[in-house]
C-alpha positions as CSV (number, residue, x, y, z in Angstrom):
1,X,-26.6,-34.8,8.6
2,X,-29.0,-32.0,7.6
3,X,-31.9,-33.2,9.9
4,X,-35.4,-31.7,9.6
5,X,-35.8,-30.1,13.0
6,X,-39.0,-28.9,14.3
7,X,-38.7,-26.3,17.2
8,X,-40.5,-25.5,20.3
9,X,-43.8,-27.6,18.3
10,X,-47.4,-26.2,20.0
11,X,-47.0,-26.0,23.5
12,X,-50.2,-26.2,25.9
13,X,-49.4,-25.0,29.5
14,X,-51.7,-24.3,32.8
15,X,-51.7,-21.0,34.7
16,X,-51.0,-20.8,38.4
17,X,-54.7,-20.8,40.0
18,X,-56.4,-22.9,37.6
19,X,-57.1,-26.6,38.1
20,X,-55.0,-28.9,35.9
21,X,-58.2,-29.2,33.5
22,X,-58.6,-25.8,32.2
23,X,-56.0,-25.3,29.7
24,X,-54.6,-21.8,28.2
25,X,-52.8,-22.8,24.9
26,X,-49.5,-21.0,23.7
27,X,-48.9,-22.1,20.3
28,X,-45.3,-22.0,18.5
29,X,-44.4,-23.9,15.5
30,X,-40.9,-22.5,13.5
31,X,-39.5,-25.0,11.4
32,X,-35.6,-25.4,10.5
33,X,-35.5,-28.0,7.8
34,X,-31.9,-27.3,6.7
35,X,-30.3,-26.9,10.1
36,X,-28.0,-28.8,11.1
37,X,-28.1,-30.5,14.9
38,X,-26.6,-28.5,17.8
39,X,-23.0,-29.0,19.0
40,X,-23.8,-30.2,22.9
41,X,-21.1,-27.6,24.4
42,X,-23.5,-25.4,26.7
43,X,-22.6,-22.4,24.6
44,X,-26.1,-22.0,22.7
45,X,-24.8,-20.5,19.4
46,X,-25.9,-23.0,17.0
47,X,-28.1,-21.7,13.9
48,X,-31.2,-23.8,15.0
49,X,-31.7,-21.9,18.6
50,X,-32.0,-18.5,16.6
51,X,-34.9,-20.6,14.5
52,X,-36.7,-21.7,17.9
53,X,-39.7,-19.6,20.0
54,X,-38.5,-19.8,23.6
55,X,-40.9,-21.2,26.2
56,X,-44.0,-18.6,27.5
57,X,-45.4,-18.8,30.5
58,X,-43.3,-19.2,33.3
59,X,-44.3,-18.6,37.1
60,X,-43.1,-19.2,40.7
61,X,-44.1,-22.0,42.9
62,X,-42.0,-21.1,45.5
63,X,-42.0,-18.2,47.5
64,X,-45.1,-16.9,45.9
65,X,-47.3,-19.2,43.9
66,X,-48.0,-18.1,40.6
67,X,-45.5,-15.1,41.1
68,X,-42.9,-13.1,38.8
69,X,-39.8,-15.0,38.2
70,X,-37.1,-12.9,40.2
71,X,-34.7,-13.8,37.1
72,X,-35.9,-14.8,33.7
73,X,-35.1,-18.1,32.1
74,X,-35.0,-19.0,28.0
75,X,-35.9,-22.4,27.2
76,X,-35.9,-23.7,24.1
77,X,-36.6,-27.1,22.6
78,X,-35.8,-28.9,18.6
79,X,-35.8,-32.3,17.6
80,X,-34.7,-34.4,14.7
81,X,-35.2,-37.9,13.6
82,X,-32.5,-39.2,16.3
83,X,-32.8,-37.0,19.2
84,X,-34.5,-34.4,21.1
85,X,-33.0,-31.2,22.0
86,X,-33.0,-28.3,24.6
87,X,-31.3,-25.2,24.7
88,X,-31.9,-23.5,28.3
89,X,-30.2,-20.1,29.9
90,X,-30.8,-19.2,33.0
91,X,-29.8,-15.4,33.5
92,X,-29.2,-14.1,36.5
93,X,-28.2,-10.2,37.5
94,X,-25.3,-11.6,40.2
95,X,-23.4,-14.4,38.6
96,X,-21.6,-14.5,41.6
97,X,-25.0,-16.0,43.4
98,X,-25.0,-19.2,41.4
99,X,-24.7,-22.2,43.4
100,X,-22.6,-24.8,41.3
101,X,-20.8,-27.2,43.8
102,X,-21.9,-30.1,42.2
103,X,-20.5,-32.4,38.9
104,X,-21.0,-36.2,40.2
105,X,-23.5,-38.2,38.1
106,X,-26.8,-38.5,39.7
107,X,-25.2,-36.4,43.0
108,X,-28.3,-34.9,45.4
109,X,-28.4,-31.2,43.6
110,X,-31.1,-29.7,46.4
111,X,-27.5,-27.4,47.2
112,X,-27.3,-26.1,43.5
113,X,-28.9,-23.9,41.1
114,X,-30.5,-26.6,38.6
115,X,-33.2,-27.4,36.0
116,X,-35.4,-30.3,35.2
117,X,-37.3,-31.6,32.5
118,X,-40.4,-34.2,32.5
119,X,-41.1,-35.9,29.8
120,X,-44.6,-38.0,29.6
121,X,-43.5,-39.7,26.2
122,X,-47.0,-41.8,26.1
123,X,-49.1,-38.8,27.4
124,X,-50.9,-41.1,29.6
125,X,-50.8,-38.3,32.6
126,X,-49.3,-41.3,34.8
127,X,-45.9,-42.1,33.6
128,X,-42.7,-40.0,32.7
129,X,-38.6,-39.8,32.2
130,X,-37.2,-36.8,34.5
131,X,-34.0,-35.0,33.6
132,X,-31.9,-32.5,35.7
133,X,-28.9,-30.8,35.2
134,X,-27.1,-28.5,37.8
135,X,-25.1,-25.1,37.1
136,X,-21.9,-27.3,38.2
137,X,-22.4,-29.9,35.6
138,X,-23.8,-32.7,37.5
139,X,-26.5,-34.6,35.2
140,X,-29.3,-36.7,36.9
141,X,-32.4,-38.3,35.9
142,X,-35.0,-40.6,36.8
143,X,-38.2,-43.5,36.0
144,X,-41.5,-41.7,37.1
145,X,-43.8,-44.5,37.7
146,X,-48.2,-43.9,38.4
147,X,-48.3,-40.3,38.5
148,X,-45.6,-39.7,40.7
149,X,-46.1,-42.5,43.4
150,X,-42.8,-44.1,42.4
151,X,-39.5,-42.2,41.8
152,X,-36.8,-44.2,40.7
153,X,-33.6,-42.1,40.9
154,X,-30.9,-45.1,40.8
155,X,-31.9,-45.4,36.9
156,X,-29.3,-44.3,34.4
157,X,-30.4,-43.2,30.7
158,X,-27.7,-42.5,27.7
159,X,-27.7,-38.8,27.3
160,X,-26.0,-35.9,27.1
161,X,-25.8,-32.1,28.9
162,X,-23.3,-29.2,29.1
163,X,-23.2,-26.6,31.4
164,X,-21.6,-22.7,31.3
165,X,-21.9,-20.2,33.8
166,X,-20.9,-16.9,32.5
167,X,-21.4,-13.1,33.0
168,X,-25.3,-13.7,32.4
169,X,-26.1,-16.3,34.5
170,X,-25.4,-19.8,33.5
171,X,-26.7,-22.0,30.4
172,X,-27.3,-25.4,29.8
173,X,-27.8,-27.6,26.4
174,X,-28.9,-31.1,26.5
175,X,-29.9,-33.7,24.0
176,X,-31.8,-36.6,24.7
177,X,-31.4,-39.8,22.0
178,X,-34.7,-40.8,20.6
179,X,-33.4,-44.6,21.5
180,X,-32.5,-43.8,25.0
181,X,-36.2,-43.5,25.6
182,X,-39.7,-45.3,25.2
183,X,-42.4,-43.0,23.3
184,X,-45.6,-44.3,21.0
185,X,-44.2,-43.4,17.4
186,X,-48.1,-42.6,16.4
187,X,-48.6,-40.0,18.9
188,X,-47.8,-36.4,18.0
189,X,-48.2,-35.2,21.5
190,X,-46.6,-35.5,24.8
191,X,-46.6,-34.6,28.2
192,X,-44.1,-32.0,29.3
193,X,-43.0,-29.9,32.5
194,X,-39.8,-27.8,32.9
195,X,-38.8,-26.5,36.3
196,X,-35.9,-24.0,37.6
197,X,-34.7,-23.5,40.9
198,X,-32.3,-20.7,42.1
199,X,-31.0,-21.9,45.4
200,X,-30.0,-18.8,47.0
201,X,-33.3,-17.7,47.5
202,X,-35.1,-21.0,47.5
203,X,-37.0,-20.2,44.8
204,X,-38.9,-22.8,42.3
205,X,-39.8,-21.2,38.8
206,X,-42.1,-23.7,36.8
207,X,-44.0,-23.8,33.4
208,X,-46.8,-26.2,33.3
209,X,-49.5,-25.7,36.7
210,X,-47.6,-23.0,38.9
211,X,-49.5,-24.7,42.2
212,X,-47.9,-25.6,45.5
213,X,-51.1,-28.0,45.6
214,X,-49.3,-30.3,42.8
215,X,-45.8,-31.7,42.8
216,X,-43.4,-31.1,39.8
217,X,-43.5,-34.8,39.9
218,X,-47.1,-35.1,39.2
219,X,-47.3,-36.1,35.6
220,X,-50.5,-35.6,35.4
221,X,-50.3,-31.5,35.8
222,X,-47.9,-31.2,32.8
223,X,-48.2,-29.2,30.2
224,X,-48.2,-30.4,26.3
225,X,-45.5,-30.5,23.7
226,X,-47.3,-31.2,20.0
227,X,-46.3,-31.5,16.9
228,X,-43.3,-34.5,17.3
229,X,-43.2,-36.4,14.4
230,X,-40.6,-38.7,12.9
231,X,-38.3,-39.6,15.6
232,X,-36.6,-43.0,14.9
233,X,-34.4,-45.2,17.0
234,X,-32.5,-47.1,14.5
235,X,-32.1,-50.9,14.6
236,X,-33.5,-50.1,18.5
237,X,-30.6,-52.6,19.4
238,X,-27.9,-51.5,22.0
239,X,-25.2,-53.9,22.6
240,X,-23.2,-53.6,26.1
241,X,-20.0,-56.0,26.4
242,X,-18.1,-55.6,29.4
243,X,-14.9,-56.8,30.8
244,X,-13.7,-57.0,34.6
245,X,-10.8,-57.9,35.9
246,X,-10.5,-58.7,39.9
247,X,-8.1,-59.6,42.5
248,X,-8.9,-60.5,45.8
249,X,-6.9,-60.5,49.1
250,X,-7.8,-62.1,52.0
251,X,-5.6,-61.9,55.3
252,X,-7.9,-64.0,57.5
253,X,-7.2,-67.1,55.2
254,X,-3.9,-65.5,53.5
255,X,-5.2,-66.7,50.1
256,X,-4.5,-64.6,47.0
257,X,-6.9,-64.8,44.1
258,X,-7.0,-63.1,40.7
259,X,-9.7,-63.5,37.9
260,X,-10.9,-62.3,34.9
261,X,-14.4,-62.5,33.2
262,X,-16.7,-60.8,30.7
263,X,-20.4,-60.7,30.1
264,X,-22.8,-59.0,27.7
265,X,-26.0,-57.0,28.1
266,X,-28.6,-55.9,25.2
267,X,-31.3,-54.2,24.8
268,X,-33.5,-54.3,21.5
269,X,-36.2,-52.1,21.2
270,X,-38.9,-54.7,19.1
271,X,-41.0,-51.0,18.5
272,X,-40.3,-47.6,20.2
273,X,-42.5,-49.0,23.2
274,X,-41.4,-52.1,23.9
275,X,-38.2,-53.5,24.9
276,X,-36.0,-56.8,25.2
277,X,-33.4,-56.5,27.6
278,X,-31.0,-59.3,28.2
279,X,-27.9,-59.8,30.6
280,X,-25.5,-62.4,30.5
281,X,-23.3,-63.5,33.4
282,X,-24.9,-60.1,34.9
283,X,-22.1,-58.6,37.0
284,X,-23.0,-55.5,39.6
285,X,-19.2,-54.9,40.1
286,X,-19.5,-51.0,40.1
287,X,-22.9,-51.0,42.6
288,X,-22.4,-48.9,45.2
289,X,-22.5,-50.4,48.9
290,X,-25.5,-50.1,51.3
291,X,-25.2,-47.2,54.3
292,X,-24.7,-49.4,57.4
293,X,-27.9,-48.6,59.5
294,X,-28.6,-49.2,63.2
295,X,-31.8,-51.5,63.7
296,X,-32.9,-51.7,67.2
297,X,-36.2,-53.1,66.4
298,X,-37.5,-56.7,65.7
299,X,-37.9,-56.4,62.2
300,X,-36.1,-56.6,59.2
301,X,-34.9,-53.5,57.6
302,X,-35.3,-52.3,53.8
303,X,-32.3,-51.5,51.4
304,X,-33.7,-49.9,48.2
305,X,-32.1,-51.7,44.6
306,X,-28.9,-50.2,43.0
307,X,-28.4,-52.6,39.9
308,X,-28.6,-51.6,36.8
309,X,-30.5,-54.3,35.0
310,X,-33.2,-54.7,37.5
311,X,-33.3,-50.5,37.6
312,X,-33.9,-50.1,34.1
313,X,-37.8,-50.1,33.3
314,X,-38.2,-51.0,36.9
315,X,-41.3,-48.5,37.2
316,X,-43.1,-51.3,35.1
317,X,-43.1,-53.9,37.7
318,X,-44.5,-51.3,40.5
319,X,-47.3,-52.5,42.4
320,X,-50.1,-50.9,45.0
321,X,-49.9,-47.4,46.4
322,X,-47.9,-44.6,46.8
323,X,-45.8,-44.9,50.3
324,X,-47.8,-41.6,51.5
325,X,-46.2,-39.7,54.7
326,X,-43.4,-42.4,55.3
327,X,-40.5,-43.5,53.2
328,X,-40.3,-47.4,54.1
329,X,-42.4,-49.9,52.7
330,X,-43.9,-52.4,54.6
331,X,-45.4,-55.0,51.8
332,X,-43.6,-55.1,48.5
333,X,-44.9,-58.4,46.6
334,X,-41.8,-58.2,44.2
335,X,-38.7,-56.6,45.3
336,X,-35.6,-57.1,42.8
337,X,-33.0,-57.0,45.5
338,X,-34.1,-60.7,46.5
339,X,-32.6,-61.9,43.4
340,X,-28.7,-62.5,43.3
341,X,-28.2,-62.4,46.9
342,X,-28.4,-65.0,49.4
343,X,-30.2,-64.9,53.3
344,X,-26.6,-64.1,54.5
345,X,-26.1,-61.3,51.8
346,X,-23.9,-62.8,49.8
347,X,-23.8,-62.5,45.9
348,X,-25.3,-65.6,43.9
349,X,-24.2,-65.3,40.3
350,X,-27.1,-65.0,37.9
351,X,-26.2,-66.9,34.8
352,X,-28.8,-65.0,32.3
353,X,-31.3,-62.7,33.0
354,X,-34.5,-61.3,30.6
355,X,-37.0,-59.0,30.8
356,X,-39.6,-57.7,28.1
357,X,-41.5,-54.2,28.6
358,X,-44.2,-53.1,27.0
359,X,-45.8,-49.7,27.9
360,X,-48.2,-47.5,25.8
361,X,-51.0,-44.9,26.6
362,X,-53.6,-47.9,27.6
363,X,-51.8,-50.0,29.5
364,X,-48.2,-51.3,30.4
365,X,-46.8,-55.0,30.8
366,X,-43.1,-56.2,32.3
367,X,-41.9,-59.6,32.2
368,X,-38.6,-61.2,33.9
369,X,-37.1,-64.0,33.9
370,X,-33.9,-64.7,35.7
371,X,-31.7,-67.6,35.5
372,X,-29.3,-68.1,39.3
373,X,-26.1,-70.0,39.2
374,X,-25.1,-72.3,41.9
375,X,-23.2,-71.3,44.9
376,X,-22.5,-72.9,48.5
377,X,-25.8,-75.0,49.2
378,X,-27.6,-73.0,46.8
379,X,-28.7,-74.9,43.6
380,X,-29.4,-72.9,40.6
381,X,-32.9,-72.0,39.9
382,X,-35.3,-69.7,37.6
383,X,-37.0,-67.0,38.9
384,X,-40.3,-65.3,37.2
385,X,-41.7,-62.0,37.2
386,X,-45.4,-60.5,35.7
387,X,-46.6,-57.2,35.9
388,X,-49.6,-55.9,34.0
389,X,-51.4,-52.6,34.4
390,X,-54.2,-50.9,32.5
391,X,-55.1,-47.6,32.8
392,X,-58.8,-46.2,33.1
393,X,-60.5,-43.0,33.7
394,X,-58.2,-39.7,33.8
395,X,-55.4,-41.0,35.9
396,X,-56.2,-44.2,37.4
397,X,-55.1,-47.7,36.8
398,X,-56.0,-51.5,37.7
399,X,-53.3,-54.2,37.3
400,X,-52.3,-57.8,38.2
401,X,-49.2,-59.1,39.4
402,X,-47.3,-62.9,39.3
403,X,-44.0,-63.8,41.0
404,X,-43.1,-67.5,40.8
405,X,-39.8,-69.2,42.3
406,X,-37.9,-68.9,45.6
407,X,-34.7,-67.4,45.4
408,X,-33.0,-69.4,48.7
409,X,-34.9,-72.3,49.1
410,X,-35.7,-75.3,47.1
411,X,-39.6,-75.4,47.1
412,X,-42.0,-74.1,45.1
413,X,-43.5,-70.7,45.6
414,X,-45.8,-68.2,43.9
415,X,-47.7,-65.0,44.8
416,X,-50.4,-63.2,42.6
417,X,-51.7,-60.2,43.3
418,X,-54.4,-57.2,41.9
419,X,-54.4,-53.9,42.4
420,X,-56.6,-50.7,41.6
421,X,-55.0,-47.1,42.3
422,X,-58.0,-44.2,41.5
423,X,-56.4,-40.4,41.3
424,X,-58.2,-37.5,40.8
425,X,-57.7,-33.7,41.0
426,X,-61.5,-32.6,40.8
427,X,-62.2,-33.7,44.4
428,X,-64.3,-30.8,45.8
429,X,-63.8,-29.0,42.9
430,X,-59.8,-28.8,42.4
431,X,-58.3,-31.2,45.5
432,X,-56.2,-34.1,45.0
433,X,-57.4,-37.4,46.0
434,X,-56.2,-41.0,45.4
435,X,-58.3,-44.2,46.7
436,X,-55.8,-47.5,46.3
437,X,-56.4,-51.1,47.4
438,X,-55.4,-54.2,46.5
439,X,-55.1,-58.0,47.2
440,X,-52.0,-60.8,47.8
441,X,-52.0,-64.2,47.8
442,X,-48.9,-66.1,48.6
443,X,-48.5,-70.0,48.0
444,X,-45.6,-71.6,48.8
445,X,-44.9,-75.5,49.3
446,X,-45.4,-77.0,52.5
447,X,-47.7,-73.7,53.8
448,X,-51.4,-74.1,53.8
449,X,-53.8,-71.2,54.7
450,X,-53.8,-67.9,56.0
451,X,-51.5,-66.5,53.7
452,X,-53.3,-63.3,52.2
453,X,-52.6,-59.9,52.4
454,X,-55.5,-57.2,51.5
455,X,-55.0,-53.2,51.9
456,X,-57.5,-50.7,51.5
457,X,-55.6,-46.4,51.6
458,X,-57.5,-42.8,51.1
459,X,-54.8,-39.8,50.9
460,X,-55.7,-36.5,50.4
461,X,-52.3,-35.2,49.3
462,X,-52.0,-31.2,49.1
463,X,-50.4,-28.4,50.0
464,X,-51.4,-27.0,52.8
465,X,-53.3,-30.0,54.3
466,X,-51.9,-33.7,53.7
467,X,-54.3,-36.2,55.1
468,X,-54.1,-40.3,55.1
469,X,-55.9,-43.1,56.1
470,X,-55.1,-47.2,55.7
471,X,-56.2,-50.1,56.9
472,X,-54.0,-53.4,55.8
473,X,-54.1,-57.2,57.0
474,X,-51.3,-59.7,56.5
475,X,-52.0,-63.1,57.5
476,X,-49.6,-65.8,59.5
477,X,-48.3,-67.5,56.4
478,X,-48.3,-64.5,53.9
479,X,-45.1,-65.3,52.1
480,X,-44.3,-63.8,48.8
481,X,-40.7,-65.1,48.2
482,X,-39.5,-62.6,45.8
483,X,-40.6,-59.7,47.7
484,X,-40.3,-57.8,51.2
485,X,-43.0,-58.3,54.3
486,X,-42.2,-56.2,57.8
487,X,-44.1,-58.5,59.8
488,X,-46.8,-60.9,59.3
489,X,-50.1,-62.0,61.1
490,X,-51.1,-58.7,61.8
491,X,-54.0,-55.9,61.0
492,X,-52.5,-52.3,60.5
493,X,-54.4,-49.0,61.2
494,X,-52.6,-45.9,60.3
495,X,-53.9,-42.7,59.7
496,X,-52.1,-39.3,59.6
497,X,-52.7,-35.2,58.8
498,X,-50.4,-32.6,58.6
499,X,-50.8,-28.7,58.2
500,X,-48.5,-26.2,56.8
501,X,-50.2,-22.9,56.8
502,X,-47.9,-20.1,54.3
503,X,-47.0,-17.1,56.5
504,X,-45.6,-15.3,53.3
505,X,-42.6,-13.3,55.6
506,X,-39.7,-14.7,56.3
507,X,-40.7,-17.8,57.6
508,X,-42.0,-19.7,54.6
509,X,-44.7,-22.1,56.3
510,X,-45.5,-23.4,59.8
511,X,-45.7,-27.3,60.1
512,X,-48.4,-29.3,62.7
513,X,-48.9,-33.1,62.5
514,X,-50.4,-36.3,63.8
515,X,-50.0,-39.6,62.5
516,X,-51.6,-42.6,64.7
517,X,-50.7,-46.4,64.2
518,X,-51.9,-49.4,65.4
519,X,-51.4,-52.8,65.2
520,X,-53.2,-56.0,66.4
521,X,-52.4,-59.5,66.0
522,X,-55.3,-61.6,64.1
523,X,-57.3,-61.8,66.9
524,X,-57.8,-57.9,67.6
525,X,-54.8,-57.9,70.4
526,X,-52.7,-54.6,70.5
527,X,-48.8,-55.8,69.4
528,X,-47.8,-52.0,69.0
529,X,-49.3,-48.5,68.9
530,X,-47.6,-45.2,68.2
531,X,-49.0,-42.0,68.4
532,X,-46.8,-39.1,67.1
533,X,-47.1,-35.5,67.3
534,X,-45.6,-32.9,65.4
535,X,-46.7,-30.1,68.0
536,X,-44.6,-27.6,66.0
537,X,-42.2,-27.1,63.0
538,X,-40.9,-24.5,60.6
539,X,-39.5,-23.6,57.5
540,X,-38.0,-20.5,57.1
541,X,-37.0,-18.7,53.6
542,X,-33.6,-19.2,53.5
543,X,-34.2,-23.0,53.8
544,X,-33.3,-23.6,57.0
545,X,-35.8,-26.0,59.1
546,X,-36.4,-27.1,62.8
547,X,-39.3,-29.6,64.0
548,X,-39.9,-31.0,67.2
549,X,-41.7,-34.3,68.0
550,X,-43.7,-36.3,70.3
551,X,-44.4,-39.7,70.5
552,X,-46.1,-42.2,73.0
553,X,-45.8,-45.8,71.8
554,X,-47.1,-49.4,73.0
555,X,-45.4,-52.8,72.4
556,X,-46.8,-55.9,73.6
557,X,-44.4,-58.7,73.2
558,X,-45.8,-62.3,73.1
559,X,-41.9,-63.4,73.3
560,X,-38.7,-61.9,74.0
561,X,-36.0,-60.8,71.6
562,X,-32.4,-59.9,71.5
563,X,-31.8,-56.3,71.2
564,X,-28.0,-56.2,71.3
565,X,-25.8,-58.7,72.0
566,X,-26.8,-60.6,75.6
567,X,-29.2,-58.2,75.9
568,X,-33.3,-59.6,75.7
569,X,-35.8,-57.5,76.2
570,X,-38.5,-59.9,77.9
571,X,-42.0,-60.4,77.0
572,X,-44.1,-57.7,78.4
573,X,-46.4,-55.0,78.2
574,X,-44.4,-51.6,77.6
575,X,-45.5,-48.0,77.4
576,X,-43.3,-45.3,77.1
577,X,-43.2,-41.3,76.0
578,X,-40.2,-40.1,73.4
579,X,-39.1,-36.4,72.5
580,X,-37.3,-35.2,69.3
581,X,-36.0,-32.4,68.4
582,X,-34.3,-32.0,64.7
583,X,-32.8,-29.1,63.0
584,X,-31.7,-28.8,59.4
585,X,-29.8,-25.9,58.0
586,X,-30.3,-24.9,54.3
587,X,-28.0,-27.1,51.6
588,X,-27.5,-23.9,49.8
589,X,-24.7,-22.9,52.6
590,X,-21.2,-24.6,51.8
591,X,-21.0,-25.8,55.2
592,X,-24.6,-27.3,56.1
593,X,-25.7,-29.6,58.8
594,X,-28.3,-31.9,60.1
595,X,-28.7,-32.0,63.9
596,X,-31.4,-34.5,66.0
597,X,-31.7,-35.7,69.3
598,X,-34.5,-38.1,70.6
599,X,-34.5,-39.3,74.1
600,X,-37.4,-40.7,76.3
601,X,-38.2,-44.2,77.6
602,X,-37.6,-47.3,76.1
603,X,-39.0,-50.7,77.0
604,X,-38.6,-50.0,81.1
605,X,-35.5,-48.2,80.8
606,X,-34.3,-45.2,78.6
607,X,-32.9,-44.6,75.4
608,X,-31.0,-41.4,73.7
609,X,-30.7,-41.2,70.2
610,X,-27.8,-38.5,68.5
611,X,-27.7,-38.1,65.1
612,X,-25.1,-35.4,63.4
613,X,-24.5,-34.9,59.5
614,X,-22.3,-32.3,58.2
615,X,-21.6,-31.7,54.5
616,X,-19.1,-29.4,53.2
617,X,-19.0,-28.2,49.5
618,X,-15.2,-26.7,49.5
619,X,-15.7,-26.3,45.7
620,X,-17.1,-27.9,42.9
621,X,-14.1,-30.0,42.8
622,X,-14.5,-31.6,46.4
623,X,-17.4,-32.6,48.9
624,X,-17.0,-33.8,52.3
625,X,-19.6,-35.7,54.5
626,X,-19.4,-36.9,58.0
627,X,-22.2,-38.7,59.6
628,X,-22.3,-40.0,63.2
629,X,-25.0,-41.9,65.0
630,X,-25.3,-42.8,68.7
631,X,-27.5,-44.9,70.8
632,X,-27.3,-45.1,74.3
633,X,-29.4,-47.7,75.9
634,X,-30.0,-48.1,79.3
635,X,-32.0,-51.3,80.6
636,X,-32.6,-53.3,83.4
637,X,-31.7,-56.1,81.1
638,X,-28.2,-54.0,80.2
639,X,-26.9,-50.8,78.9
640,X,-25.0,-50.6,76.1
641,X,-24.3,-48.1,73.1
642,X,-24.1,-48.5,69.7
643,X,-21.9,-46.0,67.7
644,X,-22.2,-45.6,63.8
645,X,-19.9,-43.1,61.7
646,X,-19.3,-42.4,58.1
647,X,-17.0,-40.5,56.3
648,X,-17.8,-39.8,52.3
649,X,-15.3,-37.7,50.2
650,X,-15.8,-37.1,46.5
651,X,-13.2,-35.7,44.2
652,X,-14.8,-34.3,41.2
653,X,-12.5,-33.6,38.1
654,X,-14.9,-32.8,35.7
655,X,-18.8,-34.2,35.4
656,X,-17.3,-37.1,33.6
657,X,-14.3,-38.0,35.8
658,X,-15.0,-38.8,39.8
659,X,-13.6,-40.3,42.6
660,X,-15.3,-40.9,45.5
661,X,-14.7,-43.2,48.8
662,X,-17.0,-44.1,51.4
663,X,-15.8,-45.2,54.8
664,X,-18.4,-46.8,57.6
665,X,-17.8,-47.9,61.0
666,X,-19.6,-49.3,63.9
667,X,-19.1,-50.6,67.4
668,X,-21.4,-53.7,66.7
669,X,-19.5,-55.5,64.5
670,X,-16.1,-53.7,65.5
671,X,-15.3,-53.4,61.6
672,X,-14.0,-50.7,59.2
673,X,-15.1,-51.0,55.8
674,X,-13.7,-49.1,52.5
675,X,-15.5,-48.3,49.5
676,X,-13.5,-46.4,47.1
677,X,-14.9,-45.9,43.2
678,X,-13.1,-44.2,40.4
679,X,-15.6,-43.2,37.6
680,X,-14.8,-42.3,34.3
681,X,-17.4,-41.9,31.3
682,X,-15.5,-41.8,28.4
683,X,-18.5,-40.3,26.9
684,X,-22.8,-41.5,27.7
685,X,-23.1,-45.3,27.8
686,X,-19.1,-45.8,27.5
687,X,-17.6,-45.8,31.4
688,X,-14.4,-47.6,33.0
689,X,-14.7,-48.2,36.9
690,X,-12.1,-49.2,39.3
691,X,-13.2,-50.3,42.5
692,X,-11.7,-50.9,45.8
693,X,-13.4,-52.5,49.0
694,X,-11.3,-52.7,51.9
695,X,-11.7,-54.4,55.6
696,X,-10.6,-54.2,58.9
697,X,-11.5,-55.8,61.9
698,X,-11.0,-53.0,64.9
699,X,-9.0,-54.7,68.0
700,X,-7.7,-53.1,71.3
701,X,-8.0,-49.3,68.9
702,X,-5.3,-50.8,66.2
703,X,-6.9,-52.0,63.2
704,X,-6.1,-54.8,61.5
705,X,-6.6,-55.7,57.6
706,X,-9.0,-58.2,56.9
707,X,-9.6,-58.4,53.2
708,X,-9.0,-56.0,50.1
709,X,-10.8,-56.5,46.8
710,X,-10.2,-55.0,43.8
711,X,-11.8,-54.9,40.5
712,X,-11.5,-52.5,37.1
713,X,-14.7,-52.9,34.9
714,X,-15.0,-51.7,31.6
715,X,-18.6,-51.5,29.4
716,X,-19.3,-50.1,25.9
717,X,-22.5,-49.4,24.6
718,X,-22.7,-49.8,20.5
719,X,-25.5,-48.7,19.5
720,X,-27.3,-49.6,16.3
């Protein structure tokens, strides 16, 4: 095919010290009507790239905001009816200094040189697709929702990218099919931004808004890519049949079993901005296992969703404000991990799942319906989620959510809610300000009254000063059956302020912070109170970081709870002070480490926490990671220690052939587990997995095998 290609259209970028609303135009619109699409091989020798004009105006964000980049970067963009193409040359006068140690799909690319792309395909200044490519060949992608409030890196799109390192630096060549993204076919303008990271210098270079006050993921501060016309998605139909074969050897029952199964995932774009997703006999055999965690509280832990079907377009269902300083949510009205998993963590079969999503510049809509199968004592059931959000003002939104059904009980259950999120970058002329509020009501058969949750929050997320203030009420019977709640029957008052002055020397910045939290019962009596202080933190230009913390905590227990087998913290009032130090060395080194020590009083006794994480990137083909945690607790009710160890070995034969093994052990369960996954990507969207899960009991310093599960899964996407 000889596509009609418009290269580099019209770009509008932002200068470093200017507010986002003041734009400086850069126009370039060469056309290469008879030039074929580029071959994605990283060579950049295709004729189309000669016809493209490079992006102009790249500036430093770090270490010198608005400064001239230490190395030049050449970015060229083209498209035809079926895809978007990018050619990126990262010039480097010292190619031996390029960090290129990561090959695996969706690897954490902090250790490497890399480039990142942001496409706001509806130009709504709120939501975007994000792509990154590292110098070692690793590819990653994510969905950005609500102007960076939610960053879903678990999402995997179908696209291609190749890199090469040469005597002039390194190159990346990328193809993003139109069928892999949502967009408005009538709009000719997209939001766009580009970032390059030069790892050995901890240098960040950005195209639009090179200002550290605004994160790269702030969609509202992207530039503009204009003149896009004629993108087509064909029929918009993706069929992904898959087949699995599994074998189980249960040593505890001396039973063997072998099964074979098949299923189908269907993705049909009714239009470029609407999509229907259907999964029949849904299977998650290739999903990564969760990392074990130590829980010495009386509240549940939150684990992120990792299953592809629920991750696809998941940003449409995001509700409420961004999390703020902390990375753990306390209230999530729709938490997809409640679907397909019972109360004991066992898998519940999903007979069929259907999801409809629509997204335009003005609104987003998501509808999800899941039919589960029966297993054990659980009968089959139907679960539904609906979410609608309307964009208002320049960056704000208002929306509603409804969930229906209970995943583990034979009762009727509904949750409804409304949220409003106001965002501006014009507060005090050129500062960021966010105001968020929501109200939720659950209704579960057999429960009456006291079932509301509501929240008001204020955030001031800027470069050197970041502050927040929030109030949340969770009534005693508030119980979103398809959601997550950490604790109920409480009122929470939370705040925080951090100050990070830039030093413009070998020290990049200092860090000081204060975070108070006060949680009461519904009558106003204190249940928990914490004041956490960061008296000193420092980040060097090398990327090394050191932080000191002091916290004063109060816990008033109306009833005791078991913190460890046979150890019960009795009812009573407790006050304790704890001290911590954490050192993190830069991941640009072949061997990097994170070391943390926290010690002090704990429920009338003492608790010392020790953590160590080592990552050794011996070459681009191997990665060895070791983690160890020790909680040493001394209480009047009994002393105990909890050990947790993890070992990860990645063998990276190429960016498309990887073998990852993850072993874990803790001395609470006295179990050792191994998850080993071989992943072969034949081509984007077509892949095979061999997954081995092995378990052992640790008895008398010896390992006794308990179970071996082996699964082969092959999936092949057919795109029409």
